[in-house]
N, C-alpha and C positions, 0 to 999 in steps of 0.2 A: 504494500500499500503506500502511495506517496502522501506526503503531508502537504497540506494547503500552504502555498506560499505567503509569506507575510508581505503584504504590499501597504506601505505607509503612504498617506496622501501627500502629494506634492505641494510645497508652500506655493502661494501666488508669485508668479514672477513679477520682478520689478521693472517695468518698462522706463526706460529714460527717454523723454521727448528730445528730439535734437534742437538745438538753437536754431533761430531764425537765420542767423548770420554768424561768421566768425566774430564780429565785433560784439554782437550780443554775448556770446559765449565768453570773450574776454571781459566783458562789463561785469558779467554775473560772478565770473571767478575773482575779479578784483574786489568788488563790493561796492565800488563807487557809484555805480548806476549810470554813468555817462556814456553814450555811444556816439557814433557819427551822426552829426546832424543836431546835437544837443546844443541849446543856447546856454552859455555860461557868461559869467561875470568874473574879472579878475580886479583885484584892489588896485594894481598899479597900471594894466594895459587896458582896463575897461571891457566892455562887451565884446563877445566872439562866438564863433560857431566852431565846434569840435569837427575836425577833419579826418583824424586818424586816432586810434585807441591802442595803447601798449601797456597792458596791465595797470600800473599806477600813474603812467604818464599820458597825457593828451596833446595832440597836436592841435592848435587852436589857430583860426584865422581870425584877426582882430580888423577893427576898422582900419581903412587905408591900405589893407592888403599884407600887412604884416603877419607873418606865421611865427609861433613861438612853441616849443615843447614845454609844458607845464606839468608839474606833479599835480594830479587831481585833487590832492586835499587843499590846494591853494586857490581853487576856484569854486563858485557857488553856481547852482542852476539859476537861470533866468526865468 
């Protein structure tokens, strides 16, 4: 006689939703929440728009066409 096999129920699989874009994935990982297109304000350079995200640094295009690489902690959302 063969014994019945013990089958334990499988736990539900954890599905990970892909990020909409690489910038969203970086922003989520970094925790600052800024992504390309975010409008920000810097105390010295004024208002600008995020053009690239690199973990905790943001490339921001300010008025007058100046682009600066700024640490995200130094800017606020507009």
